[in-house]
TORKESE-951994 format. One line per 10 residues: number of its first residue (from 1); for each residue x, y, z of N, C-alpha, C. Coordinates in nm, 3 decimals. Layout:
! residues N
NUM) X Y Z X Y Z X Y Z  ...
! end
This chain:
! residues 362
1) 14.522 8.096 7.554 14.436 8.179 7.640 14.370 8.092 7.747  14.363 8.145 7.869 14.301 8.072 7.978 14.149 8.077 7.966  14.085 7.970 8.010 13.941 7.975 8.019 13.902 8.049 8.147  13.772 8.066 8.169 13.724 8.147 8.282 13.775 8.093 8.416  13.763 7.963 8.437 13.804 7.903 8.564 13.954 7.919 8.587  14.032 7.898 8.482 14.178 7.912 8.493 14.216 8.057 8.524  14.145 8.152 8.463 14.172 8.293 8.489 14.147 8.326 8.636  14.034 8.281 8.690 14.001 8.309 8.829 14.107 8.251 8.924  14.152 8.131 8.894 14.255 8.068 8.978 14.388 8.144 8.968  14.418 8.194 8.849 14.542 8.271 8.831 14.538 8.398 8.915
11) 14.424 8.467 8.913 14.409 8.587 8.995 14.427 8.552 9.142  14.362 8.448 9.186 14.371 8.406 9.326 14.516 8.377 9.367  14.589 8.311 9.281 14.725 8.268 9.315 14.829 8.379 9.303  14.794 8.489 9.236 14.895 8.593 9.209 14.863 8.731 9.264  14.742 8.751 9.318 14.701 8.885 9.358 14.782 8.939 9.475  14.836 8.852 9.561 14.914 8.899 9.677 15.037 8.979 9.635  15.089 8.950 9.515 15.208 9.021 9.467 15.181 9.170 9.449  15.054 9.208 9.440 15.017 9.347 9.416 14.957 9.413 9.540  14.962 9.341 9.653 14.903 9.391 9.777 15.011 9.420 9.881  14.980 9.503 9.980 15.077 9.532 10.086 15.118 9.407 10.164
21) 15.228 9.417 10.238 15.284 9.306 10.315 15.184 9.250 10.416  15.094 9.334 10.464 14.997 9.289 10.566 14.906 9.177 10.516  14.902 9.157 10.384 14.816 9.053 10.328 14.888 8.920 10.305  15.014 8.910 10.348 15.093 8.791 10.312 15.033 8.660 10.364  14.961 8.665 10.477 14.901 8.542 10.532 14.751 8.534 10.505  14.700 8.621 10.418 14.555 8.624 10.391 14.508 8.494 10.326  14.395 8.446 10.372 14.334 8.326 10.314 14.236 8.370 10.204  14.285 8.368 10.083 14.207 8.418 9.970 14.107 8.313 9.924  13.984 8.357 9.898 13.879 8.264 9.858 13.807 8.315 9.733  13.771 8.218 9.648 13.682 8.245 9.536 13.544 8.194 9.573
31) 13.442 8.269 9.535 13.306 8.229 9.572 13.209 8.269 9.463  13.124 8.173 9.425 13.018 8.203 9.329 12.898 8.259 9.406  12.852 8.376 9.363 12.748 8.448 9.437 12.622 8.459 9.351  12.507 8.423 9.412 12.378 8.435 9.345 12.329 8.579 9.353  12.307 8.639 9.237 12.253 8.774 9.231 12.108 8.767 9.183  12.050 8.883 9.153 11.911 8.886 9.106 11.891 8.803 8.980  11.773 8.738 8.971 11.727 8.672 8.849 11.816 8.558 8.801  11.877 8.488 8.898 11.956 8.371 8.864 12.096 8.401 8.814  12.133 8.528 8.806 12.268 8.563 8.762 12.369 8.521 8.868  12.475 8.452 8.825 12.580 8.408 8.917 12.713 8.472 8.879
41) 12.775 8.535 8.976 12.904 8.602 8.956 13.009 8.537 9.046  13.133 8.546 9.004 13.243 8.493 9.084 13.318 8.608 9.152  13.323 8.601 9.284 13.391 8.706 9.359 13.514 8.653 9.430  13.605 8.744 9.462 13.726 8.708 9.537 13.727 8.789 9.666  13.754 8.723 9.779 13.766 8.792 9.907 13.907 8.775 9.959  13.961 8.886 10.011 14.100 8.886 10.060 14.100 8.953 10.197  14.079 8.879 10.304 14.072 8.939 10.437 14.208 8.991 10.483  14.203 9.100 10.557 14.325 9.158 10.614 14.316 9.145 10.765  14.379 9.044 10.820 14.369 9.020 10.963 14.235 8.957 10.997  14.177 9.000 11.110 14.053 8.939 11.156 13.931 9.029 11.133
51) 13.934 9.111 11.028 13.823 9.200 11.003 13.693 9.121 10.979  13.580 9.180 11.019 13.452 9.111 11.008 13.383 9.138 10.875  13.396 9.258 10.821 13.342 9.287 10.689 13.455 9.284 10.588  13.449 9.187 10.498 13.554 9.170 10.397 13.494 9.205 10.261  13.551 9.302 10.190 13.495 9.338 10.060 13.512 9.224 9.959  13.418 9.214 9.869 13.424 9.113 9.763 13.439 9.184 9.630  13.537 9.145 9.552 13.558 9.201 9.419 13.515 9.096 9.318  13.425 9.134 9.230 13.376 9.039 9.129 13.471 9.038 9.009  13.499 8.918 8.961 13.604 8.900 8.861 13.551 8.889 8.718  13.422 8.880 8.700 13.366 8.853 8.568 13.403 8.960 8.465
61) 13.396 9.086 8.505 13.429 9.194 8.411 13.578 9.196 8.377  13.660 9.156 8.475 13.805 9.149 8.450 13.837 9.038 8.350  13.763 8.927 8.359 13.784 8.819 8.263 13.747 8.864 8.123  13.639 8.942 8.111 13.598 8.993 7.981 13.708 9.081 7.922  13.768 9.167 8.005 13.879 9.252 7.958 13.996 9.166 7.911  14.022 9.058 7.983 14.130 8.965 7.945 14.101 8.901 7.810  13.977 8.857 7.789 13.937 8.794 7.663 13.951 8.893 7.548  13.924 9.021 7.576 13.933 9.124 7.473 14.076 9.170 7.447  14.173 9.111 7.520 14.312 9.139 7.487 14.398 9.202 7.594  14.341 9.234 7.709 14.421 9.296 7.814 14.516 9.195 7.877
71) 14.635 9.238 7.911 14.736 9.150 7.972 14.684 9.095 8.105  14.702 8.966 8.128 14.646 8.901 8.246 14.700 8.962 8.375  14.830 8.997 8.377 14.887 9.053 8.499 14.837 9.195 8.526  14.803 9.267 8.419 14.740 9.398 8.438 14.602 9.382 8.501  14.532 9.276 8.460 14.401 9.247 8.519 14.415 9.216 8.668  14.517 9.139 8.703 14.538 9.104 8.844 14.569 9.230 8.925  14.651 9.319 8.868 14.682 9.445 8.936 14.558 9.530 8.957  14.469 9.530 8.858 14.344 9.606 8.872 14.255 9.548 8.981  14.253 9.416 8.993 14.177 9.352 9.100 14.230 9.396 9.236  14.362 9.398 9.250 14.424 9.440 9.375 14.390 9.586 9.407
81) 14.396 9.672 9.305 14.363 9.814 9.325 14.218 9.831 9.370  14.127 9.756 9.307 13.986 9.767 9.344 13.964 9.717 9.487  14.036 9.611 9.524 14.022 9.560 9.660 14.070 9.662 9.763  14.184 9.724 9.739 14.238 9.823 9.834 14.142 9.941 9.849  14.080 9.983 9.737 13.983 10.092 9.743 13.861 10.051 9.826  13.814 9.928 9.805 13.699 9.879 9.880 13.733 9.853 10.026  13.859 9.820 10.051 13.901 9.787 10.187 13.885 9.905 10.282  13.915 10.025 10.233 13.902 10.143 10.318 13.759 10.164 10.362  13.665 10.144 10.271 13.524 10.156 10.305 13.481 10.045 10.401  13.533 9.924 10.378 13.497 9.811 10.465 13.545 9.833 10.607
91) 13.662 9.890 10.623 13.714 9.917 10.758 13.627 10.018 10.830  13.575 10.116 10.755 13.487 10.215 10.814 13.356 10.149 10.859  13.301 10.065 10.772 13.175 9.997 10.805 13.194 9.896 10.917  13.313 9.837 10.922 13.342 9.734 11.023 13.323 9.786 11.165  13.345 9.917 11.183 13.330 9.975 11.316 13.186 9.971 11.365  13.091 9.966 11.273 12.950 9.967 11.313 12.887 9.830 11.319  12.964 9.726 11.289 12.908 9.591 11.286 12.847 9.545 11.417  12.904 9.575 11.534 12.840 9.528 11.658 12.695 9.571 11.671  12.657 9.684 11.609 12.520 9.733 11.618 12.423 9.654 11.530  12.475 9.568 11.443 12.389 9.500 11.348 12.285 9.413 11.419
101) 12.314 9.369 11.539 12.220 9.284 11.613 12.125 9.365 11.701  12.136 9.497 11.696 12.047 9.585 11.772 11.940 9.636 11.676  11.822 9.577 11.682 11.718 9.609 11.585 11.676 9.755 11.591  11.670 9.812 11.709 11.628 9.951 11.723 11.722 10.045 11.649  11.850 10.009 11.644 11.947 10.092 11.572 11.946 10.066 11.422  11.898 9.948 11.383 11.902 9.908 11.242 11.773 9.936 11.166  11.659 9.949 11.236 11.531 9.955 11.165 11.519 10.076 11.072  11.582 10.187 11.106 11.576 10.305 11.018 11.666 10.289 10.895  11.753 10.187 10.896 11.841 10.162 10.782 11.785 10.054 10.689  11.669 9.999 10.724 11.609 9.894 10.642 11.564 9.948 10.507
111) 11.567 9.861 10.408 11.515 9.897 10.276 11.449 9.775 10.215  11.335 9.798 10.149 11.267 9.691 10.078 11.334 9.672 9.942  11.359 9.547 9.907 11.406 9.514 9.773 11.298 9.427 9.708  11.277 9.443 9.580 11.168 9.374 9.512 11.223 9.296 9.393  11.165 9.179 9.367 11.209 9.098 9.255 11.093 9.011 9.208  11.110 8.949 9.091 11.014 8.852 9.040 11.035 8.722 9.116  10.932 8.675 9.186 10.952 8.561 9.275 10.980 8.431 9.197  10.931 8.422 9.073 10.956 8.302 8.994 11.101 8.294 8.947  11.164 8.409 8.932 11.303 8.412 8.883 11.407 8.396 8.994  11.365 8.403 9.119 11.463 8.420 9.226 11.446 8.324 9.343
121) 11.407 8.200 9.315 11.385 8.105 9.423 11.513 8.078 9.503  11.625 8.067 9.436 11.752 8.042 9.507 11.796 8.164 9.588  11.783 8.282 9.527 11.822 8.405 9.595 11.744 8.424 9.724  11.617 8.389 9.722 11.527 8.415 9.835 11.531 8.306 9.942  11.602 8.198 9.916 11.593 8.079 10.000 11.618 8.105 10.149  11.717 8.188 10.182 11.750 8.211 10.323 11.711 8.350 10.371  11.635 8.423 10.288 11.601 8.562 10.321 11.464 8.571 10.389  11.444 8.683 10.458 11.310 8.718 10.506 11.233 8.769 10.386  11.119 8.706 10.356 11.046 8.735 10.233 10.898 8.755 10.262  10.837 8.853 10.195 10.692 8.866 10.194 10.649 8.868 10.047
131) 10.538 8.801 10.016 10.494 8.789 9.877 10.385 8.890 9.845  10.393 8.943 9.721 10.298 9.044 9.675 10.264 9.013 9.529  10.172 8.919 9.507 10.136 8.883 9.371 10.253 8.821 9.297  10.288 8.879 9.182 10.401 8.828 9.103 10.535 8.859 9.168  10.536 8.950 9.264 10.662 8.997 9.322 10.689 8.937 9.460  10.815 8.934 9.494 10.857 8.900 9.630 10.936 9.019 9.683  10.911 9.052 9.808 10.989 9.157 9.874 11.085 9.090 9.971  11.211 9.128 9.963 11.307 9.088 10.065 11.371 9.216 10.118  11.457 9.205 10.214 11.496 9.325 10.288 11.648 9.332 10.306  11.697 9.455 10.320 11.839 9.478 10.339 11.859 9.586 10.444
141) 11.974 9.582 10.509 12.018 9.689 10.599 12.122 9.769 10.523  12.091 9.894 10.492 12.185 9.980 10.421 12.282 10.043 10.521  12.402 9.990 10.526 12.501 10.043 10.620 12.551 10.179 10.577  12.553 10.201 10.446 12.596 10.332 10.394 12.523 10.360 10.263  12.476 10.482 10.248 12.411 10.527 10.125 12.471 10.661 10.085  12.521 10.668 9.962 12.573 10.796 9.912 12.561 10.797 9.760  12.615 10.900 9.699 12.605 10.916 9.554 12.673 10.805 9.476  12.768 10.735 9.538 12.840 10.629 9.469 12.765 10.496 9.473  12.669 10.484 9.564 12.596 10.358 9.573 12.557 10.325 9.715  12.529 10.198 9.737 12.480 10.150 9.866 12.564 10.033 9.913
151) 12.606 10.037 10.038 12.670 9.922 10.101 12.569 9.861 10.197  12.534 9.736 10.173 12.425 9.676 10.251 12.451 9.530 10.281  12.373 9.478 10.373 12.373 9.334 10.401 12.229 9.286 10.398  12.203 9.165 10.348 12.065 9.116 10.340 12.012 9.077 10.477  11.882 9.089 10.493 11.817 9.043 10.616 11.780 8.896 10.596  11.857 8.809 10.658 11.831 8.666 10.650 11.738 8.624 10.764  11.687 8.503 10.753 11.602 8.449 10.859 11.683 8.440 10.989  11.811 8.406 10.977 11.898 8.397 11.094 11.911 8.533 11.164  11.929 8.641 11.085 11.940 8.775 11.144 11.808 8.817 11.207  11.697 8.785 11.143 11.565 8.816 11.200 11.549 8.748 11.337
161) 11.592 8.623 11.347 11.583 8.552 11.475 11.671 8.616 11.581  11.788 8.667 11.540 11.875 8.739 11.634 11.805 8.865 11.684  11.734 8.932 11.596 11.663 9.053 11.634 11.542 9.023 11.723  11.485 8.906 11.705 11.367 8.871 11.784 11.242 8.944 11.741  11.230 8.972 11.611 11.111 9.040 11.558 11.050 8.953 11.448  10.931 8.988 11.405 10.862 8.912 11.300 10.890 8.971 11.162  10.860 8.891 11.060 10.873 8.939 10.922 10.779 9.057 10.898  10.661 9.053 10.959 10.564 9.161 10.942 10.618 9.293 11.000  10.690 9.283 11.113 10.748 9.403 11.174 10.859 9.460 11.086  10.941 9.371 11.030 11.048 9.414 10.941 10.989 9.482 10.817
171) 10.885 9.423 10.762 10.821 9.482 10.645 10.766 9.621 10.676  10.697 9.634 10.787 10.637 9.763 10.824 10.744 9.870 10.844  10.850 9.835 10.916 10.956 9.933 10.944 11.036 9.967 10.819  11.055 9.868 10.731 11.127 9.893 10.606 11.049 9.987 10.516  10.918 9.973 10.514 10.835 10.061 10.432 10.837 10.204 10.484  10.839 10.219 10.617 10.850 10.353 10.676 10.984 10.415 10.638  11.090 10.336 10.648 11.224 10.386 10.614 11.231 10.426 10.466  11.164 10.348 10.380 11.162 10.381 10.237 11.089 10.511 10.210  10.980 10.535 10.283 10.908 10.662 10.265 10.998 10.780 10.299  11.082 10.762 10.400 11.171 10.871 10.442 11.280 10.898 10.337
181) 11.305 10.801 10.250 11.404 10.822 10.144 11.347 10.904 10.030  11.218 10.935 10.037 11.155 11.018 9.935 11.085 10.936 9.830  10.963 10.977 9.795 10.885 10.911 9.690 10.864 11.011 9.579  10.899 10.974 9.457 10.885 11.069 9.346 10.808 11.006 9.230  10.719 11.084 9.172 10.647 11.046 9.051 10.675 11.156 8.948  10.747 11.119 8.844 10.794 11.220 8.749 10.747 11.189 8.607  10.718 11.295 8.532 10.682 11.284 8.392 10.805 11.240 8.313  10.791 11.134 8.234 10.905 11.083 8.158 10.959 11.184 8.059  10.871 11.265 8.001 10.917 11.370 7.909 11.007 11.470 7.981  10.971 11.502 8.107 11.052 11.595 8.185 11.184 11.532 8.227
191) 11.184 11.401 8.250 11.308 11.331 8.284 11.405 11.339 8.167  11.353 11.319 8.046 11.439 11.327 7.927 11.494 11.469 7.910  11.410 11.569 7.934 11.458 11.708 7.926 11.566 11.735 8.030  11.549 11.678 8.149 11.646 11.702 8.256 11.783 11.646 8.221  11.785 11.539 8.143 11.912 11.481 8.099 11.986 11.576 8.007  11.909 11.660 7.936 11.969 11.754 7.841 12.005 11.886 7.911  11.908 11.937 7.991 11.925 12.070 8.048 11.967 12.069 8.195  11.961 11.953 8.259 12.010 11.941 8.396 11.915 11.986 8.505  11.791 12.018 8.471 11.695 12.062 8.573 11.620 11.941 8.629  11.605 11.937 8.761 11.537 11.825 8.826 11.388 11.830 8.795
201) 11.330 11.719 8.745 11.186 11.718 8.713 11.102 11.738 8.838  10.984 11.794 8.818 10.892 11.819 8.929 10.833 11.688 8.980  10.820 11.679 9.113 10.755 11.563 9.173 10.603 11.584 9.165  10.534 11.497 9.091 10.392 11.515 9.063 10.302 11.434 9.155  10.358 11.373 9.257 10.280 11.278 9.337 10.161 11.343 9.406  10.169 11.470 9.436 10.058 11.538 9.505 9.977 11.627 9.410  9.998 11.608 9.280 9.929 11.691 9.181 9.811 11.616 9.119  9.707 11.689 9.086 9.594 11.635 9.011 9.617 11.672 8.866  9.644 11.571 8.781 9.687 11.600 8.645 9.572 11.583 8.544  9.579 11.661 8.438 9.481 11.654 8.330 9.539 11.564 8.220
211) 9.496 11.438 8.219 9.551 11.342 8.123 9.519 11.378 7.978  9.401 11.438 7.956 9.361 11.471 7.819 9.450 11.579 7.759  9.506 11.662 7.844 9.590 11.772 7.795 9.735 11.727 7.771  9.768 11.605 7.812 9.905 11.557 7.801 9.919 11.463 7.681  10.027 11.482 7.607 10.054 11.396 7.492 10.142 11.279 7.537  10.097 11.157 7.510 10.170 11.036 7.549 10.211 11.037 7.697  10.114 11.047 7.788 10.148 11.052 7.930 10.213 10.922 7.980  10.328 10.936 8.042 10.400 10.824 8.101 10.479 10.879 8.219  10.478 10.806 8.331 10.541 10.856 8.453 10.635 10.751 8.513  10.727 10.800 8.592 10.826 10.713 8.656 10.812 10.724 8.807
221) 10.794 10.610 8.872 10.788 10.604 9.018 10.919 10.549 9.071  10.985 10.625 9.158 11.110 10.581 9.218 11.133 10.659 9.347  11.252 10.644 9.406 11.285 10.723 9.525 11.379 10.836 9.486  11.412 10.919 9.582 11.493 11.038 9.552 11.629 11.002 9.497  11.689 10.894 9.548 11.823 10.853 9.504 11.819 10.769 9.377  11.697 10.727 9.336 11.680 10.643 9.216 11.755 10.511 9.229  11.759 10.459 9.351 11.824 10.331 9.379 11.727 10.240 9.454  11.696 10.124 9.394 11.603 10.029 9.455 11.468 10.092 9.487  11.423 10.179 9.397 11.298 10.252 9.421 11.173 10.183 9.372  11.187 10.075 9.295 11.068 10.006 9.242 10.982 9.948 9.354
231) 11.043 9.920 9.468 10.970 9.858 9.580 10.862 9.949 9.638  10.866 10.079 9.607 10.761 10.170 9.653 10.625 10.131 9.597  10.626 10.058 9.487 10.503 10.009 9.425 10.423 9.922 9.520  10.489 9.859 9.616 10.421 9.767 9.707 10.339 9.838 9.814  10.353 9.968 9.826 10.282 10.041 9.931 10.145 10.086 9.878  10.040 10.034 9.941 9.904 10.057 9.893 9.867 10.205 9.888  9.907 10.282 9.988 9.869 10.423 9.989 9.936 10.499 9.875  10.057 10.457 9.836 10.124 10.521 9.723 10.051 10.488 9.594  10.009 10.362 9.578 9.933 10.324 9.458 9.803 10.404 9.449  9.739 10.421 9.564 9.613 10.497 9.565 9.638 10.644 9.531
241) 9.747 10.697 9.582 9.784 10.837 9.556 9.809 10.858 9.407  9.872 10.761 9.343 9.897 10.770 9.199 9.764 10.770 9.123  9.671 10.684 9.165 9.539 10.682 9.102 9.468 10.815 9.113  9.482 10.881 9.227 9.421 11.012 9.247 9.486 11.117 9.157  9.617 11.107 9.139 9.688 11.202 9.051 9.643 11.187 8.906  9.628 11.061 8.862 9.593 11.036 8.723 9.443 11.048 8.698  9.365 11.024 8.804 9.220 11.023 8.789 9.172 10.904 8.708  9.249 10.794 8.711 9.211 10.676 8.632 9.283 10.552 8.683  9.243 10.437 8.629 9.321 10.316 8.649 9.451 10.329 8.571  9.546 10.239 8.597 9.673 10.252 8.525 9.748 10.119 8.517
251) 9.837 10.112 8.418 9.926 9.999 8.402 10.059 10.030 8.471  10.122 9.925 8.525 10.255 9.939 8.585 10.352 9.857 8.502  10.451 9.924 8.445 10.553 9.858 8.364 10.676 9.833 8.453  10.711 9.707 8.476 10.825 9.677 8.566 10.959 9.706 8.497  10.994 9.831 8.496 11.110 9.879 8.419 11.242 9.822 8.470  11.266 9.832 8.601 11.388 9.776 8.661 11.368 9.772 8.812  11.466 9.721 8.885 11.456 9.718 9.031 11.463 9.857 9.090  11.502 9.956 9.009 11.518 10.092 9.059 11.395 10.180 9.039  11.311 10.146 8.940 11.192 10.227 8.914 11.090 10.146 8.835  10.965 10.194 8.838 10.862 10.138 8.751 10.799 10.252 8.672
261) 10.743 10.219 8.557 10.676 10.318 8.474 10.525 10.305 8.491  10.457 10.418 8.489 10.313 10.424 8.509 10.247 10.477 8.382  10.153 10.399 8.327 10.078 10.440 8.208 9.929 10.445 8.241  9.866 10.560 8.228 9.721 10.566 8.253 9.646 10.477 8.155  9.543 10.410 8.203 9.463 10.323 8.117 9.364 10.410 8.040  9.409 10.458 7.924 9.325 10.547 7.843 9.270 10.477 7.719  9.277 10.344 7.718 9.222 10.268 7.606 9.316 10.251 7.489  9.433 10.312 7.496 9.528 10.304 7.384 9.610 10.175 7.391  9.647 10.135 7.511 9.742 10.026 7.527 9.674 9.890 7.537  9.732 9.791 7.470 9.685 9.653 7.477 9.786 9.573 7.557
271) 9.736 9.487 7.645 9.823 9.411 7.736 9.927 9.327 7.663  9.890 9.251 7.559 9.993 9.171 7.489 10.107 9.257 7.434  10.072 9.375 7.384 10.175 9.465 7.330 10.266 9.516 7.442  10.208 9.548 7.557 10.288 9.595 7.670 10.382 9.486 7.719  10.331 9.363 7.729 10.414 9.252 7.773 10.530 9.229 7.676  10.500 9.235 7.547 10.604 9.216 7.446 10.710 9.326 7.455  10.665 9.449 7.480 10.758 9.560 7.492 10.852 9.540 7.611  10.796 9.500 7.726 10.879 9.479 7.845 10.982 9.369 7.821  10.940 9.260 7.759 11.031 9.149 7.732 11.144 9.192 7.640  11.112 9.271 7.539 11.215 9.317 7.446 11.314 9.411 7.514
281) 11.262 9.502 7.595 11.350 9.596 7.666 11.441 9.521 7.764  11.385 9.423 7.834 11.466 9.344 7.927 11.580 9.273 7.855  11.548 9.219 7.738 11.647 9.141 7.663 11.756 9.228 7.601  11.723 9.353 7.570 11.816 9.435 7.493 11.874 9.556 7.568  11.805 9.603 7.673 11.846 9.729 7.735 11.885 9.719 7.882  11.832 9.620 7.954 11.850 9.617 8.099 11.939 9.499 8.138  12.041 9.526 8.219 12.128 9.418 8.265 12.047 9.317 8.346  12.085 9.191 8.336 12.005 9.084 8.396 11.977 9.109 8.543  12.077 9.149 8.621 12.057 9.165 8.763 11.977 9.290 8.798  11.955 9.378 8.699 11.875 9.499 8.721 11.729 9.480 8.682
291) 11.699 9.370 8.612 11.563 9.347 8.566 11.471 9.318 8.684  11.350 9.372 8.676 11.251 9.349 8.782 11.160 9.232 8.746  11.098 9.237 8.629 11.005 9.133 8.587 10.967 9.159 8.443  10.898 9.063 8.381 10.843 9.088 8.248 10.691 9.081 8.252  10.634 9.094 8.371 10.489 9.081 8.390 10.428 9.218 8.418  10.356 9.272 8.321 10.288 9.401 8.336 10.175 9.387 8.437  10.157 9.490 8.520 10.052 9.490 8.622 9.944 9.593 8.588  9.825 9.569 8.640 9.715 9.665 8.627 9.672 9.706 8.766  9.652 9.836 8.786 9.614 9.885 8.918 9.485 9.965 8.909  9.389 9.929 8.994 9.264 10.004 9.004 9.294 10.137 9.073
301) 9.266 10.247 9.006 9.300 10.378 9.058 9.228 10.415 9.186  9.111 10.358 9.209 9.033 10.393 9.329 9.062 10.301 9.447  9.067 10.171 9.421 9.087 10.075 9.531 9.234 10.044 9.556  9.321 10.078 9.459 9.465 10.052 9.467 9.497 9.903 9.460  9.400 9.821 9.421 9.426 9.678 9.404 9.508 9.657 9.276  9.619 9.583 9.290 9.709 9.560 9.177 9.709 9.411 9.145  9.704 9.378 9.016 9.710 9.238 8.976 9.777 9.227 8.839  9.821 9.106 8.809 9.881 9.077 8.679 9.783 9.115 8.568  9.826 9.201 8.477 9.735 9.255 8.375 9.682 9.146 8.282  9.766 9.051 8.246 9.724 8.944 8.156 9.621 8.854 8.224
311) 9.647 8.817 8.350 9.552 8.732 8.423 9.422 8.808 8.449  9.431 8.939 8.469 9.310 9.018 8.490 9.221 9.013 8.367  9.279 9.029 8.248 9.200 9.025 8.126 9.134 8.889 8.108  9.210 8.782 8.139 9.153 8.647 8.128 9.039 8.629 8.227  9.056 8.682 8.347 8.951 8.673 8.449 8.826 8.747 8.406  8.843 8.869 8.352 8.728 8.948 8.309 8.654 8.880 8.194  8.729 8.819 8.102 8.667 8.747 7.991 8.586 8.629 8.042  8.642 8.559 8.140 8.574 8.443 8.198 8.446 8.487 8.269  8.456 8.597 8.344 8.339 8.648 8.416 8.231 8.694 8.318  8.275 8.756 8.208 8.179 8.805 8.107 8.106 8.687 8.042
321) 8.184 8.580 8.012 8.124 8.462 7.950 8.026 8.395 8.046  8.065 8.389 8.174 7.978 8.327 8.274 7.849 8.407 8.292  7.862 8.540 8.290 7.745 8.627 8.305 7.651 8.612 8.186  7.712 8.601 8.066 7.632 8.583 7.945 7.555 8.451 7.950  7.626 8.346 7.994 7.564 8.214 8.003 7.455 8.213 8.108  7.476 8.287 8.215 7.378 8.293 8.323 7.250 8.363 8.276  7.269 8.471 8.201 7.152 8.544 8.149 7.073 8.455 8.054  7.148 8.392 7.962 7.083 8.304 7.865 7.018 8.185 7.935  7.094 8.124 8.025 7.042 8.010 8.099 6.926 8.049 8.189  6.931 8.171 8.240 6.826 8.218 8.330 6.693 8.232 8.259
331) 6.695 8.291 8.140 6.571 8.307 8.063 6.517 8.171 8.022  6.608 8.088 7.971 6.567 7.955 7.927 6.512 7.874 8.044  6.579 7.886 8.156 6.536 7.811 8.275 6.399 7.855 8.323  6.375 7.986 8.320 6.245 8.037 8.366 6.132 7.991 8.274  6.159 7.986 8.142 6.058 7.939 8.047 6.026 7.791 8.070  6.129 7.711 8.090 6.108 7.568 8.113 6.030 7.543 8.242  6.064 7.624 8.344 5.996 7.610 8.472 5.847 7.646 8.458  5.819 7.753 8.382 5.680 7.794 8.361 5.601 7.687 8.286  5.665 7.626 8.184 5.600 7.519 8.109 5.568 7.400 8.200  5.663 7.366 8.286 5.645 7.252 8.378 5.531 7.277 8.475
341) 5.523 7.402 8.524 5.416 7.436 8.618 5.280 7.427 8.550  5.269 7.476 8.426 5.142 7.470 8.351 5.101 7.326 8.328  5.199 7.245 8.292 5.173 7.104 8.265 5.124 7.032 8.391  5.186 7.067 8.506 5.146 7.005 8.633 5.003 7.041 8.669  4.965 7.167 8.648 4.829 7.212 8.679 4.726 7.143 8.591  4.762 7.128 8.462 4.673 7.061 8.371 4.653 6.916 8.409  4.756 6.855 8.463 4.749 6.715 8.505 4.657 6.699 8.625  4.648 6.803 8.708 4.561 6.796 8.827 4.413 6.801 8.790  4.381 6.856 8.674 4.242 6.867 8.629 4.201 6.737 8.558  4.117 6.656 8.625 4.073 6.529 8.564 3.959 6.557 8.466
351) 3.965 6.512 8.342 3.859 6.537 8.244 3.723 6.483 8.294  3.610 6.549 8.250 3.477 6.515 8.301 3.440 6.370 8.274  3.463 6.318 8.154 3.426 6.180 8.123 3.505 6.082 8.207  3.629 6.118 8.233 3.712 6.032 8.317 3.662 6.032 8.460  3.615 6.148 8.505 3.564 6.157 8.644 3.438 6.075 8.663  3.350 6.069 8.559 3.228 5.988 8.568 3.261 5.841 8.578  3.358 5.801 8.496 3.400 5.660 8.497 3.455 5.622 8.635  3.530 5.716 8.693 3.590 5.692 8.824 3.482 5.681 8.931  3.379 5.766 8.924 3.268 5.763 9.022 3.191 5.632 9.015  3.167 5.585 8.891 3.094 5.459 8.872 3.172 5.343 8.932
361) 3.303 5.347 8.913 3.389 5.240 8.964 3.388 5.238 9.116  3.381 5.351 9.176 3.383 5.358 9.323 3.248 5.317 9.379
! end
């Protein structure tokens, strides 16, 4: 059996046998690609002529099929089939590439992407980035969005320079474009019901909800397409709107890059337990490149200020201890000061016998 590297080379050397004659002179390349959270995948590109957008087919899943017993040549044929399918879409997108350098035409296609900044230093290295606490926002131009997914290109520093705009302008326009994609806040219980009965859950973002009447209240914030919707969390007015809906402060559970979960702070949840839950779910339920973070956030429902929940608790404990020490030190200090003042006054009063002795001496 071939190892991973040998398999990739075999695909590269044999895939032309399964492609049309027009690919006979194609310069086939293997490339390791950095994805979210340090995940690295190996892709193959097979250009047809001088096209500018060349689809990339990732080979990792094909290697897994090979390891599980699938014939290697069948795997190569599947790679060719996937490339041909992607090629048709790439040719369509290729027609719009000249517009990529026209910012006015591209700004409505911008989308904010969000990730844990500690996990993604390599991914973010050449991107336009804005930092938001534990998170980093980077940006993409969505060339096509449909039910099957999104075809996009990242906004690099080089592309920003071509546009001649600032990172702040890109951020502002991307947030406007994200709002136009729809903002939804849905009850998780209703989402589960919709999976069974097929009815779309109600958007509660403009509703004033009675938390006491709800059993185990939990909500999902995402966009209408449920793709890359977690980045809506970065918009202050949306956070404030959620606080108004809940009528309370709330925790933000970084569920995935596509959505976040909202839990009202009703005194039931403990931060260590929430952090442990997120870590377990990430390890067992969410694909690595789909994970957002393992750091639970706390949001003030009135001010919309969001911060790391664990660091917030540590800060509050520190402030409480300092306040306690100040009160204690304040009382003690005032008593000591009063004693010192009394002692000083008593020292100013010269005893009568001493004063007589002093007069005689003078």
